[in-house]
N, C-alpha and C positions, 0 to 999 in steps of 0.2 A: 504494499500500499504506499502511495506517495505521501510525502510531507508537503502540504500546499503552502508552507510559509516561505522561507528564504533559501530553500535548499538548492535551487537551480539558478542558472545564469539568466538574469532578467532580460538579456538581449536576445534570447532564443525565442523564436516564434513558431507556432504550429499552424498549419493551414488545414482547415476542416471543410469538407464538402458533403452535403446531403442531397443526393440526386433523387428527384421525383419525376413522375411522368409529365407534370405540368410545370413545375418550378424546380430550380436548383438553388439550394441555400448554401451560402459560403460564409466563412468566418475566419478571423485571425485571432488566435487565443494563445495566451502565455502558458508556460509550463505550470504555473501556479493556478490555472483555471480562470484567469481573468480574460473575458471576451473584449477585445479591443475594437473589433469591427464585425458587423453582421449585415449581410444584404442578400437579396435573392434576384435571380434572373430567370427568364422564361427558358424552359428546356428546348433546345434545338433538336427536334426529332428528324430532321432531314437526313436522307440516306442512312437510315438506321442508326442515328446518333453518332455519325462519323466525326462531326465537328465539335463534340462536347469537350474532349480533352484540350483542344486548342482554345476554346472559349474560356474554360476554367483557367488556363494559363494566362490569357489576356486579362481576365478580371483581376487575378492576384497581382500580376505584374504592375498593372495600373494603380492598384490600391497601395502596393508597397513603395510607390514613388512618393507617397505622402511624407511630409517633413517629419512627422512624429515617429516614422520608422527609420530615420537616419541612424546608422550605427548598429542596427539590429539585423538579425539574419533568420530566414526561414530554414529550419533544420529538418522538417519532415512534413508529410501530407497524409491525411487520412480521408478515405472516400467511402461513404455508405451508399449502397445501391439497392433498389427494390428487385431483388432477384437472387440468383444462386451462384456466388463465387466459390471456386474451389480453394483448397488450402494454399495453393500458390498464387491466389489472387486473380486468376483468369475467370472472367465472368462466363459461366457455362450458359446461362440463359437469363435474360431480363426482358420480359414481354413488354413492359411499360416503356422501355427505351429502344428496344430493337436489337440489343446486343446478344450475340450467340457465339460462344467460344472466343470471346474477345479479350485480349490482353491489354487492358487500359493502361497499366503501368508502363508497358513497352512504348506505347504512343506518347505518354507523358514525358518519358526520358528524352524525347527529341528536344524538349525545351528545358528540362530540369536536370539533365545530366545524372548525377549520382544521388539526387534527393530520394530518401527512402519513402516509399508510398505503401500504405496499408489499405487493403480493400476488403470490406466485409459487408455482409447483408445488413440492411438498415435496422433490422431488429437487434442484431448483435451490437451495432453501434449505439443504439439507445440504451441497451444494458450497460455498456461500458461508460456511457454518460452518467448513469446513476452511480456507477462505481467511482467515477472521477470526483464528482461534486455533490451527489444526491444522497438518498437514504441508505444506499448500499456502500457508502464510503468506508465503513468499518465492518462490512459484512463480506465473508469469503465464499458463501454458498447461497446463491439466490437465482430466481428466474424472473425475468422482466417480460411481461406480456404487453403487446401492443394491440389495443382495441381501437382499430381504425376501420378503413374500408375492408380490410381483411383482419386476420388474427395470426400473429406470429410471436416468436419468443426468442429472447437471448438468454443463454444459460451460462452462468459463471460457477465453476467448481474449484474449490481450493484457491480462490483468488484469480483464476485464469478462465478466459473465455473457452467454453467447450463447443467445438464445431463438428464433432463426429468424425468418422473415418473418411468421409468424402467432402466435408465442409458444409453440410446442409442440416445439421442438428437444429432442433427448435421448431420444426414445422408442425406445431401443435394445432394449427388451424385445420389439419387434415387427419386428426384423430377421429375415428368413427364414433360419433356421439348421438346421432339422431335416432338410433334404434333401427330395427329391420325394415321399417317403412320410412323412406326418406321424406322429410317434410319440405325441405328446400334443397335444390340441386346446387352443388358447389361448382364454380366455374372451372376448377381443375379437372372435372370429369369423374372423380371418385364419388362413390355413394356415401351418404351418412356423415360427411365431414362436419366438424364443429363450426367452422368459419361462417357458414350462412345463418347460424343462430346466435353465436357468441362473438359479436363484433358490432360496429356501428351499423353496418349493412344488415346484420342479424336482427337487431331490435326493430329496424324499419320493416324487414320482411315479416316479422311476427306481428307488428302492429297493423300492417296493411292486410294481412290474412285475417286477423281478428275482426277488422272493420268489415271486410267482405262477408264474413260469416255471421256478423251480428249487426246488420244494417240499422236495427232499431235503437242501438245504443248511441246516443249523441256524445260528441267529444268537443272540447274547446279547440281541437286541432282541425275540425271540419273546415274544408275549404282552403287550408294552408298546405304549403309544400312540407312534406314530412321529412324530418332528419333526426338524428340521434339526440341532439341537444334539446330540441323542442319537445320530444317525447318525454325525456327526463324532467324537463321543466313542468310538463303537464302532470307527471307523477306527483311532483311536489305540491301541485294545486289540487290534488285528489281527483283527477280525471279518471273515471271508471275504466275506460278503454285503455288508457296509458298504464294504469296499475295492472290490468290484466296482462298487458304485454310485458311489463317489468317482471311479473311473477314467472311467466313462461321463460323469459330471457334468463332469469336467475336459475331456473331448474336446469338449463343447459350449462350455464356458466359455473354454477356451483359444482356440478359434476366434473367439469373440466379442471377446476382448481383442485378438487379432491384427487383426481387422477395424477396430476403433477406432484402433489404433495406426497401421495402414497408411493410413487415411483422414486422420486428424488429426495424427499424430505429435506428441502432447502431451509435455511433460516427464515427466508421470507419470499413471498411471491408478490412482486410489485406490479401494479396495474398502471399502464401508461397508455398513450395515444389519446386522440381527441375525445373519445367517449368517457375516459376516466378522469380527465382534467377537472379538478375541483368538484368532484362529484361524490360526496359522502353518501348520498342516497343510493348509489350503485352498491357500495359496501353493505348498506343496510339490508338490501335484498339478497345479495350473494352469500353473506355469512351464515344464515340459517341452513341453506342447502349444503354449503361446504361442510358445516358441522355435522349434518345428517349423514354424509357419506365419507367421513373420516373418523379414525379412532382418536380417543382423547390424547393418547401419547404422541400422535402425529400433530394434533393442533397445538399441543404444548410447546412444540419446537418449530412449527411452521406457521408463521402469521401471514395474513394477507393485508396489504396496504396500498395506498395510492402513491404514485411517484410525486416528487417535488421539483424535478428539473423542468418539467413542462415540454413544450414543443421543440425546445432546443436540445433535448437529450441526444439526438443523433449527431449534432455538431460537436457537443462536448465529448461524445464517445469517439468521434472521428479524430479529434485532437488527442485524446488519450491513447488511442490505438497507434497514432503516429509517434507519440512520445515513447511508447513501449518498444516499438520497432527501432526507433533511433537508439534507444538504450541498449539494444541487443547487438549493435555494431561492434 
């Protein structure tokens, strides 16, 4: 675990990148975890993301020309991607970007020479962000769940990111959870996946299905565009249909948490992503189901909590992974 005080050279800079299908977030962060700059650009998806490394380079080069960076040096870069990087950093597949068997580090070295570049799945980066400056700072065994459009996880065991034999550990969104009769089909093609029920997309799926099946139940959301945030807002306002959706959602989510706890018994399972942000009501619904499907001795050692890094967890994780890679040199 790092000491975030004055242990490191204050002139060292870490370059952090969080690539999404719509936007790329970038940041310049110190080894102490201080974010000096943060901005975003539109993701250039032309020719299957061919120009992304060059644009990332241009963005950082321009930003580092600022007077405040005089005498300071970028020592490493970390990149989080929505896809499947292998252990050597080659992106096996990223449907949102268009990359397939793409060595992004190789292209970046055209401009950055020997700069170390760490490439991980965006969920893994979010987990490392919590390890860097969040609730997992003093925790060596934890699982970070991202409840967004999909459901993914970053797993840290004995203080180190666990990636599995091929680099794709943490695909908890595709644990079969829906039972023998699939309620919602996952976009991956597999039956019974957890993701279409336990995610931001999941609670929307559940709410919309309940609305279709119960047309006589009025909701304060009638006539509105439905999203995860306004469903939970409606739950807090005692909306009957939203509460029904929250209970269904929790039945799936609580089982997912129990499965993770029973297999790994981590110190904590941290809920992140847009759906979990500042959402204590989410825990209120999940915890009784989690309790029902775990033993007392598991719950005594595996707690469930919300993240506190927020939407920048991926950027902090990218900088942390870059620092770890640099220190291995």
